[in-house]
mmCIF file as gemmi writes it, N, C-alpha and C atoms, coordinates in Angstrom:
data_model
loop_
_atom_site.group_PDB
_atom_site.id
_atom_site.type_symbol
_atom_site.label_atom_id
_atom_site.label_alt_id
_atom_site.label_comp_id
_atom_site.label_asym_id
_atom_site.label_entity_id
_atom_site.label_seq_id
_atom_site.pdbx_PDB_ins_code
_atom_site.Cartn_x
_atom_site.Cartn_y
_atom_site.Cartn_z
_atom_site.occupancy
_atom_site.B_iso_or_equiv
_atom_site.pdbx_formal_charge
_atom_site.auth_seq_id
_atom_site.auth_asym_id
_atom_site.pdbx_PDB_model_num
ATOM 1 N N . UNK Axp A 1 ? -59.83 18.99 20.046 1 0 ? 1 A 1
ATOM 2 C CA . UNK Axp A 1 ? -59.095 20.167 19.624 1 0 ? 1 A 1
ATOM 3 C C . UNK Axp A 1 ? -57.609 19.838 19.705 1 0 ? 1 A 1
ATOM 4 N N . UNK Axp A 2 ? -56.853 20.299 18.752 1 0 ? 2 A 1
ATOM 5 C CA . UNK Axp A 2 ? -55.413 20.028 18.716 1 0 ? 2 A 1
ATOM 6 C C . UNK Axp A 2 ? -54.622 21.32 18.787 1 0 ? 2 A 1
ATOM 7 N N . UNK Axp A 3 ? -53.399 21.21 19.196 1 0 ? 3 A 1
ATOM 8 C CA . UNK Axp A 3 ? -52.472 22.335 19.202 1 0 ? 3 A 1
ATOM 9 C C . UNK Axp A 3 ? -51.339 22.029 18.255 1 0 ? 3 A 1
ATOM 10 N N . UNK Axp A 4 ? -50.862 23.044 17.581 1 0 ? 4 A 1
ATOM 11 C CA . UNK Axp A 4 ? -49.763 22.835 16.649 1 0 ? 4 A 1
ATOM 12 C C . UNK Axp A 4 ? -48.448 23.107 17.362 1 0 ? 4 A 1
ATOM 13 N N . UNK Axp A 5 ? -47.509 22.212 17.175 1 0 ? 5 A 1
ATOM 14 C CA . UNK Axp A 5 ? -46.176 22.354 17.758 1 0 ? 5 A 1
ATOM 15 C C . UNK Axp A 5 ? -45.189 22.368 16.615 1 0 ? 5 A 1
ATOM 16 N N . UNK Axp A 6 ? -44.361 23.366 16.567 1 0 ? 6 A 1
ATOM 17 C CA . UNK Axp A 6 ? -43.311 23.446 15.545 1 0 ? 6 A 1
ATOM 18 C C . UNK Axp A 6 ? -42.061 22.807 16.103 1 0 ? 6 A 1
ATOM 19 N N . UNK Axp A 7 ? -41.531 21.861 15.378 1 0 ? 7 A 1
ATOM 20 C CA . UNK Axp A 7 ? -40.259 21.251 15.751 1 0 ? 7 A 1
ATOM 21 C C . UNK Axp A 7 ? -39.205 21.922 14.893 1 0 ? 7 A 1
ATOM 22 N N . UNK Axp A 8 ? -38.305 22.636 15.515 1 0 ? 8 A 1
ATOM 23 C CA . UNK Axp A 8 ? -37.281 23.338 14.75 1 0 ? 8 A 1
ATOM 24 C C . UNK Axp A 8 ? -36.082 22.428 14.558 1 0 ? 8 A 1
ATOM 25 N N . UNK Axp A 9 ? -35.901 22.008 13.345 1 0 ? 9 A 1
ATOM 26 C CA . UNK Axp A 9 ? -34.779 21.163 12.984 1 0 ? 9 A 1
ATOM 27 C C . UNK Axp A 9 ? -34.012 21.919 11.914 1 0 ? 9 A 1
ATOM 28 N N . UNK Axp A 10 ? -32.759 22.152 12.135 1 0 ? 10 A 1
ATOM 29 C CA . UNK Axp A 10 ? -31.995 23.056 11.296 1 0 ? 10 A 1
ATOM 30 C C . UNK Axp A 10 ? -30.901 22.318 10.54 1 0 ? 10 A 1
ATOM 31 N N . UNK Axp A 11 ? -30.739 22.661 9.272 1 0 ? 11 A 1
ATOM 32 C CA . UNK Axp A 11 ? -29.64 22.123 8.479 1 0 ? 11 A 1
ATOM 33 C C . UNK Axp A 11 ? -28.483 23.111 8.601 1 0 ? 11 A 1
ATOM 34 N N . UNK Axp A 12 ? -27.375 22.655 9.128 1 0 ? 12 A 1
ATOM 35 C CA . UNK Axp A 12 ? -26.214 23.525 9.304 1 0 ? 12 A 1
ATOM 36 C C . UNK Axp A 12 ? -25.001 22.899 8.636 1 0 ? 12 A 1
ATOM 37 N N . UNK Axp A 13 ? -24.193 23.71 8.023 1 0 ? 13 A 1
ATOM 38 C CA . UNK Axp A 13 ? -22.954 23.255 7.404 1 0 ? 13 A 1
ATOM 39 C C . UNK Axp A 13 ? -21.79 23.64 8.305 1 0 ? 13 A 1
ATOM 40 N N . UNK Axp A 14 ? -20.658 22.998 8.095 1 0 ? 14 A 1
ATOM 41 C CA . UNK Axp A 14 ? -19.49 23.335 8.891 1 0 ? 14 A 1
ATOM 42 C C . UNK Axp A 14 ? -18.926 24.662 8.402 1 0 ? 14 A 1
ATOM 43 N N . UNK Axp A 15 ? -19.175 25.669 9.194 1 0 ? 15 A 1
ATOM 44 C CA . UNK Axp A 15 ? -18.681 27.02 8.915 1 0 ? 15 A 1
ATOM 45 C C . UNK Axp A 15 ? -18.154 27.584 10.225 1 0 ? 15 A 1
ATOM 46 N N . UNK Axp A 16 ? -18.018 28.879 10.288 1 0 ? 16 A 1
ATOM 47 C CA . UNK Axp A 16 ? -17.565 29.521 11.518 1 0 ? 16 A 1
ATOM 48 C C . UNK Axp A 16 ? -18.721 29.656 12.514 1 0 ? 16 A 1
ATOM 49 N N . UNK Axp A 17 ? -19.863 29.08 12.198 1 0 ? 17 A 1
ATOM 50 C CA . UNK Axp A 17 ? -21.05 29.162 13.034 1 0 ? 17 A 1
ATOM 51 C C . UNK Axp A 17 ? -20.824 28.437 14.36 1 0 ? 17 A 1
ATOM 52 N N . UNK Axp A 18 ? -21.604 28.793 15.362 1 0 ? 18 A 1
ATOM 53 C CA . UNK Axp A 18 ? -21.543 28.096 16.652 1 0 ? 18 A 1
ATOM 54 C C . UNK Axp A 18 ? -22.225 26.737 16.581 1 0 ? 18 A 1
ATOM 55 N N . UNK Axp A 19 ? -22.834 26.415 15.44 1 0 ? 19 A 1
ATOM 56 C CA . UNK Axp A 19 ? -23.543 25.162 15.27 1 0 ? 19 A 1
ATOM 57 C C . UNK Axp A 19 ? -22.716 24.141 14.498 1 0 ? 19 A 1
ATOM 58 N N . UNK Axp A 20 ? -21.425 24.155 14.657 1 0 ? 20 A 1
ATOM 59 C CA . UNK Axp A 20 ? -20.551 23.263 13.895 1 0 ? 20 A 1
ATOM 60 C C . UNK Axp A 20 ? -20.913 21.791 14.034 1 0 ? 20 A 1
ATOM 61 N N . UNK Axp A 21 ? -21.315 21.352 15.221 1 0 ? 21 A 1
ATOM 62 C CA . UNK Axp A 21 ? -21.531 19.928 15.448 1 0 ? 21 A 1
ATOM 63 C C . UNK Axp A 21 ? -22.994 19.511 15.279 1 0 ? 21 A 1
ATOM 64 N N . UNK Axp A 22 ? -23.83 20.38 14.742 1 0 ? 22 A 1
ATOM 65 C CA . UNK Axp A 22 ? -25.24 20.068 14.556 1 0 ? 22 A 1
ATOM 66 C C . UNK Axp A 22 ? -25.422 19.101 13.397 1 0 ? 22 A 1
ATOM 67 N N . UNK Axp A 23 ? -26.246 18.085 13.598 1 0 ? 23 A 1
ATOM 68 C CA . UNK Axp A 23 ? -26.539 17.122 12.544 1 0 ? 23 A 1
ATOM 69 C C . UNK Axp A 23 ? -27.476 17.762 11.527 1 0 ? 23 A 1
ATOM 70 N N . UNK Axp A 24 ? -27.566 17.159 10.366 1 0 ? 24 A 1
ATOM 71 C CA . UNK Axp A 24 ? -28.487 17.664 9.356 1 0 ? 24 A 1
ATOM 72 C C . UNK Axp A 24 ? -29.909 17.41 9.837 1 0 ? 24 A 1
ATOM 73 N N . UNK Axp A 25 ? -30.699 18.453 9.819 1 0 ? 25 A 1
ATOM 74 C CA . UNK Axp A 25 ? -32.08 18.363 10.282 1 0 ? 25 A 1
ATOM 75 C C . UNK Axp A 25 ? -32.956 19.246 9.413 1 0 ? 25 A 1
ATOM 76 N N . UNK Axp A 26 ? -34.247 19.05 9.528 1 0 ? 26 A 1
ATOM 77 C CA . UNK Axp A 26 ? -35.209 19.802 8.745 1 0 ? 26 A 1
ATOM 78 C C . UNK Axp A 26 ? -36.376 20.223 9.633 1 0 ? 26 A 1
ATOM 79 N N . UNK Axp A 27 ? -36.856 21.43 9.442 1 0 ? 27 A 1
ATOM 80 C CA . UNK Axp A 27 ? -37.994 21.931 10.207 1 0 ? 27 A 1
ATOM 81 C C . UNK Axp A 27 ? -39.269 21.274 9.684 1 0 ? 27 A 1
ATOM 82 N N . UNK Axp A 28 ? -40.148 20.838 10.617 1 0 ? 28 A 1
ATOM 83 C CA . UNK Axp A 28 ? -41.364 20.149 10.241 1 0 ? 28 A 1
ATOM 84 C C . UNK Axp A 28 ? -42.447 20.458 11.274 1 0 ? 28 A 1
ATOM 85 N N . UNK Axp A 29 ? -43.659 20.672 10.831 1 0 ? 29 A 1
ATOM 86 C CA . UNK Axp A 29 ? -44.769 20.984 11.749 1 0 ? 29 A 1
ATOM 87 C C . UNK Axp A 29 ? -45.659 19.76 11.922 1 0 ? 29 A 1
ATOM 88 N N . UNK Axp A 30 ? -46.127 19.545 13.143 1 0 ? 30 A 1
ATOM 89 C CA . UNK Axp A 30 ? -47.035 18.434 13.43 1 0 ? 30 A 1
ATOM 90 C C . UNK Axp A 30 ? -48.183 18.928 14.313 1 0 ? 30 A 1
ATOM 91 N N . UNK Axp A 31 ? -49.294 18.229 14.273 1 0 ? 31 A 1
ATOM 92 C CA . UNK Axp A 31 ? -50.418 18.495 15.163 1 0 ? 31 A 1
ATOM 93 C C . UNK Axp A 31 ? -50.37 17.507 16.313 1 0 ? 31 A 1
ATOM 94 N N . UNK Axp A 32 ? -50.59 18.012 17.532 1 0 ? 32 A 1
ATOM 95 C CA . UNK Axp A 32 ? -50.556 17.17 18.727 1 0 ? 32 A 1
ATOM 96 C C . UNK Axp A 32 ? -51.811 17.463 19.544 1 0 ? 32 A 1
ATOM 97 N N . UNK Axp A 33 ? -52.421 16.41 20.075 1 0 ? 33 A 1
ATOM 98 C CA . UNK Axp A 33 ? -53.597 16.593 20.933 1 0 ? 33 A 1
ATOM 99 C C . UNK Axp A 33 ? -53.227 17.429 22.147 1 0 ? 33 A 1
ATOM 100 N N . UNK Axp A 34 ? -54.167 18.257 22.59 1 0 ? 34 A 1
ATOM 101 C CA . UNK Axp A 34 ? -53.916 19.127 23.746 1 0 ? 34 A 1
ATOM 102 C C . UNK Axp A 34 ? -53.49 18.333 24.972 1 0 ? 34 A 1
ATOM 103 N N . UNK Axp A 35 ? -54.119 17.192 25.191 1 0 ? 35 A 1
ATOM 104 C CA . UNK Axp A 35 ? -53.792 16.366 26.356 1 0 ? 35 A 1
ATOM 105 C C . UNK Axp A 35 ? -52.327 15.916 26.312 1 0 ? 35 A 1
ATOM 106 N N . UNK Axp A 36 ? -51.877 15.481 25.141 1 0 ? 36 A 1
ATOM 107 C CA . UNK Axp A 36 ? -50.481 15.051 24.998 1 0 ? 36 A 1
ATOM 108 C C . UNK Axp A 36 ? -49.525 16.221 25.172 1 0 ? 36 A 1
ATOM 109 N N . UNK Axp A 37 ? -49.885 17.364 24.608 1 0 ? 37 A 1
ATOM 110 C CA . UNK Axp A 37 ? -49.041 18.551 24.722 1 0 ? 37 A 1
ATOM 111 C C . UNK Axp A 37 ? -48.933 19 26.181 1 0 ? 37 A 1
ATOM 112 N N . UNK Axp A 38 ? -50.051 18.962 26.9 1 0 ? 38 A 1
ATOM 113 C CA . UNK Axp A 38 ? -50.029 19.32 28.325 1 0 ? 38 A 1
ATOM 114 C C . UNK Axp A 38 ? -49.106 18.387 29.107 1 0 ? 38 A 1
ATOM 115 N N . UNK Axp A 39 ? -49.163 17.1 28.791 1 0 ? 39 A 1
ATOM 116 C CA . UNK Axp A 39 ? -48.296 16.138 29.48 1 0 ? 39 A 1
ATOM 117 C C . UNK Axp A 39 ? -46.823 16.393 29.16 1 0 ? 39 A 1
ATOM 118 N N . UNK Axp A 40 ? -46.54 16.735 27.907 1 0 ? 40 A 1
ATOM 119 C CA . UNK Axp A 40 ? -45.157 17.041 27.526 1 0 ? 40 A 1
ATOM 120 C C . UNK Axp A 40 ? -44.664 18.31 28.223 1 0 ? 40 A 1
ATOM 121 N N . UNK Axp A 41 ? -45.534 19.285 28.353 1 0 ? 41 A 1
ATOM 122 C CA . UNK Axp A 41 ? -45.148 20.535 29.041 1 0 ? 41 A 1
ATOM 123 C C . UNK Axp A 41 ? -44.892 20.283 30.526 1 0 ? 41 A 1
ATOM 124 N N . UNK Axp A 42 ? -45.705 19.435 31.149 1 0 ? 42 A 1
ATOM 125 C CA . UNK Axp A 42 ? -45.477 19.089 32.559 1 0 ? 42 A 1
ATOM 126 C C . UNK Axp A 42 ? -44.156 18.35 32.719 1 0 ? 42 A 1
ATOM 127 N N . UNK Axp A 43 ? -43.869 17.46 31.776 1 0 ? 43 A 1
ATOM 128 C CA . UNK Axp A 43 ? -42.589 16.742 31.785 1 0 ? 43 A 1
ATOM 129 C C . UNK Axp A 43 ? -41.435 17.725 31.637 1 0 ? 43 A 1
ATOM 130 N N . UNK Axp A 44 ? -41.612 18.72 30.759 1 0 ? 44 A 1
ATOM 131 C CA . UNK Axp A 44 ? -40.574 19.735 30.568 1 0 ? 44 A 1
ATOM 132 C C . UNK Axp A 44 ? -40.32 20.501 31.861 1 0 ? 44 A 1
ATOM 133 N N . UNK Axp A 45 ? -41.373 20.885 32.55 1 0 ? 45 A 1
ATOM 134 C CA . UNK Axp A 45 ? -41.218 21.61 33.815 1 0 ? 45 A 1
ATOM 135 C C . UNK Axp A 45 ? -40.52 20.76 34.868 1 0 ? 45 A 1
ATOM 136 N N . UNK Axp A 46 ? -40.881 19.481 34.914 1 0 ? 46 A 1
ATOM 137 C CA . UNK Axp A 46 ? -40.338 18.581 35.94 1 0 ? 46 A 1
ATOM 138 C C . UNK Axp A 46 ? -38.898 18.189 35.663 1 0 ? 46 A 1
ATOM 139 N N . UNK Axp A 47 ? -38.592 17.864 34.397 1 0 ? 47 A 1
ATOM 140 C CA . UNK Axp A 47 ? -37.288 17.302 34.06 1 0 ? 47 A 1
ATOM 141 C C . UNK Axp A 47 ? -36.382 18.298 33.337 1 0 ? 47 A 1
ATOM 142 N N . UNK Axp A 48 ? -36.984 19.239 32.619 1 0 ? 48 A 1
ATOM 143 C CA . UNK Axp A 48 ? -36.181 20.233 31.904 1 0 ? 48 A 1
ATOM 144 C C . UNK Axp A 48 ? -35.938 19.91 30.439 1 0 ? 48 A 1
ATOM 145 N N . UNK Axp A 49 ? -36.561 18.847 29.94 1 0 ? 49 A 1
ATOM 146 C CA . UNK Axp A 49 ? -36.394 18.478 28.534 1 0 ? 49 A 1
ATOM 147 C C . UNK Axp A 49 ? -37.433 19.235 27.717 1 0 ? 49 A 1
ATOM 148 N N . UNK Axp A 50 ? -37.004 20.046 26.732 1 0 ? 50 A 1
ATOM 149 C CA . UNK Axp A 50 ? -37.966 20.795 25.915 1 0 ? 50 A 1
ATOM 150 C C . UNK Axp A 50 ? -38.943 19.875 25.186 1 0 ? 50 A 1
ATOM 151 N N . UNK Axp A 51 ? -40.141 20.378 24.96 1 0 ? 51 A 1
ATOM 152 C CA . UNK Axp A 51 ? -41.172 19.602 24.271 1 0 ? 51 A 1
ATOM 153 C C . UNK Axp A 51 ? -40.661 19.119 22.923 1 0 ? 51 A 1
ATOM 154 N N . UNK Axp A 52 ? -40.017 19.995 22.174 1 0 ? 52 A 1
ATOM 155 C CA . UNK Axp A 52 ? -39.53 19.607 20.842 1 0 ? 52 A 1
ATOM 156 C C . UNK Axp A 52 ? -38.511 18.476 20.918 1 0 ? 52 A 1
ATOM 157 N N . UNK Axp A 53 ? -37.684 18.481 21.953 1 0 ? 53 A 1
ATOM 158 C CA . UNK Axp A 53 ? -36.687 17.41 22.115 1 0 ? 53 A 1
ATOM 159 C C . UNK Axp A 53 ? -37.37 16.087 22.473 1 0 ? 53 A 1
ATOM 160 N N . UNK Axp A 54 ? -38.405 16.145 23.303 1 0 ? 54 A 1
ATOM 161 C CA . UNK Axp A 54 ? -39.153 14.931 23.639 1 0 ? 54 A 1
ATOM 162 C C . UNK Axp A 54 ? -39.798 14.341 22.393 1 0 ? 54 A 1
ATOM 163 N N . UNK Axp A 55 ? -40.347 15.186 21.546 1 0 ? 55 A 1
ATOM 164 C CA . UNK Axp A 55 ? -40.966 14.722 20.307 1 0 ? 55 A 1
ATOM 165 C C . UNK Axp A 55 ? -39.907 14.14 19.384 1 0 ? 55 A 1
ATOM 166 N N . UNK Axp A 56 ? -38.759 14.807 19.271 1 0 ? 56 A 1
ATOM 167 C CA . UNK Axp A 56 ? -37.677 14.32 18.409 1 0 ? 56 A 1
ATOM 168 C C . UNK Axp A 56 ? -37.221 12.94 18.864 1 0 ? 56 A 1
ATOM 169 N N . UNK Axp A 57 ? -37.078 12.761 20.169 1 0 ? 57 A 1
ATOM 170 C CA . UNK Axp A 57 ? -36.646 11.471 20.705 1 0 ? 57 A 1
ATOM 171 C C . UNK Axp A 57 ? -37.675 10.377 20.419 1 0 ? 57 A 1
ATOM 172 N N . UNK Axp A 58 ? -38.957 10.709 20.554 1 0 ? 58 A 1
ATOM 173 C CA . UNK Axp A 58 ? -40.009 9.727 20.289 1 0 ? 58 A 1
ATOM 174 C C . UNK Axp A 58 ? -40.024 9.329 18.82 1 0 ? 58 A 1
ATOM 175 N N . UNK Axp A 59 ? -39.846 10.303 17.932 1 0 ? 59 A 1
ATOM 176 C CA . UNK Axp A 59 ? -39.803 10 16.501 1 0 ? 59 A 1
ATOM 177 C C . UNK Axp A 59 ? -38.606 9.119 16.196 1 0 ? 59 A 1
ATOM 178 N N . UNK Axp A 60 ? -37.445 9.424 16.791 1 0 ? 60 A 1
ATOM 179 C CA . UNK Axp A 60 ? -36.248 8.621 16.56 1 0 ? 60 A 1
ATOM 180 C C . UNK Axp A 60 ? -36.454 7.182 17.02 1 0 ? 60 A 1
ATOM 181 N N . UNK Axp A 61 ? -37.052 7.009 18.199 1 0 ? 61 A 1
ATOM 182 C CA . UNK Axp A 61 ? -37.321 5.66 18.697 1 0 ? 61 A 1
ATOM 183 C C . UNK Axp A 61 ? -38.257 4.904 17.754 1 0 ? 61 A 1
ATOM 184 N N . UNK Axp A 62 ? -39.268 5.587 17.237 1 0 ? 62 A 1
ATOM 185 C CA . UNK Axp A 62 ? -40.217 4.959 16.319 1 0 ? 62 A 1
ATOM 186 C C . UNK Axp A 62 ? -39.525 4.536 15.024 1 0 ? 62 A 1
ATOM 187 N N . UNK Axp A 63 ? -38.723 5.432 14.459 1 0 ? 63 A 1
ATOM 188 C CA . UNK Axp A 63 ? -38.018 5.121 13.211 1 0 ? 63 A 1
ATOM 189 C C . UNK Axp A 63 ? -37.021 3.985 13.433 1 0 ? 63 A 1
ATOM 190 N N . UNK Axp A 64 ? -36.32 4.005 14.547 1 0 ? 64 A 1
ATOM 191 C CA . UNK Axp A 64 ? -35.384 2.915 14.859 1 0 ? 64 A 1
ATOM 192 C C . UNK Axp A 64 ? -36.116 1.58 14.983 1 0 ? 64 A 1
ATOM 193 N N . UNK Axp A 65 ? -37.299 1.59 15.589 1 0 ? 65 A 1
ATOM 194 C CA . UNK Axp A 65 ? -38.089 0.368 15.726 1 0 ? 65 A 1
ATOM 195 C C . UNK Axp A 65 ? -38.509 -0.139 14.343 1 0 ? 65 A 1
ATOM 196 N N . UNK Axp A 66 ? -38.848 0.773 13.448 1 0 ? 66 A 1
ATOM 197 C CA . UNK Axp A 66 ? -39.21 0.374 12.089 1 0 ? 66 A 1
ATOM 198 C C . UNK Axp A 66 ? -38.009 -0.253 11.375 1 0 ? 66 A 1
ATOM 199 N N . UNK Axp A 67 ? -36.838 0.325 11.584 1 0 ? 67 A 1
ATOM 200 C CA . UNK Axp A 67 ? -35.632 -0.227 10.965 1 0 ? 67 A 1
ATOM 201 C C . UNK Axp A 67 ? -35.361 -1.633 11.476 1 0 ? 67 A 1
ATOM 202 N N . UNK Axp A 68 ? -35.568 -1.84 12.769 1 0 ? 68 A 1
ATOM 203 C CA . UNK Axp A 68 ? -35.335 -3.159 13.367 1 0 ? 68 A 1
ATOM 204 C C . UNK Axp A 68 ? -36.29 -4.21 12.815 1 0 ? 68 A 1
ATOM 205 N N . UNK Axp A 69 ? -37.469 -3.78 12.412 1 0 ? 69 A 1
ATOM 206 C CA . UNK Axp A 69 ? -38.43 -4.694 11.812 1 0 ? 69 A 1
ATOM 207 C C . UNK Axp A 69 ? -38.263 -4.784 10.297 1 0 ? 69 A 1
ATOM 208 N N . UNK Axp A 70 ? -37.288 -4.026 9.797 1 0 ? 70 A 1
ATOM 209 C CA . UNK Axp A 70 ? -36.994 -3.969 8.365 1 0 ? 70 A 1
ATOM 210 C C . UNK Axp A 70 ? -38.185 -3.514 7.541 1 0 ? 70 A 1
ATOM 211 N N . UNK Axp A 71 ? -38.981 -2.617 8.136 1 0 ? 71 A 1
ATOM 212 C CA . UNK Axp A 71 ? -40.157 -2.086 7.45 1 0 ? 71 A 1
ATOM 213 C C . UNK Axp A 71 ? -39.804 -0.865 6.607 1 0 ? 71 A 1
ATOM 214 N N . UNK Axp A 72 ? -38.651 -0.262 6.893 1 0 ? 72 A 1
ATOM 215 C CA . UNK Axp A 72 ? -38.251 0.941 6.148 1 0 ? 72 A 1
ATOM 216 C C . UNK Axp A 72 ? -37.115 0.595 5.225 1 0 ? 72 A 1
């Protein structure tokens, strides 16, 4: 059984908004196994890093690794 986690990634332009320094991002939904989600939630409780931020960091590391291998 899987749980759905929404990663909120927002595209913001430089305006009078409080999000002036936000990078360009896009909202995307992914499915995550319950076991992995439970581990991420425990990590969030222990360290304070939101689940969505942990997922974003993991995706960034994966994409960077692909770039280093020149696969992308």
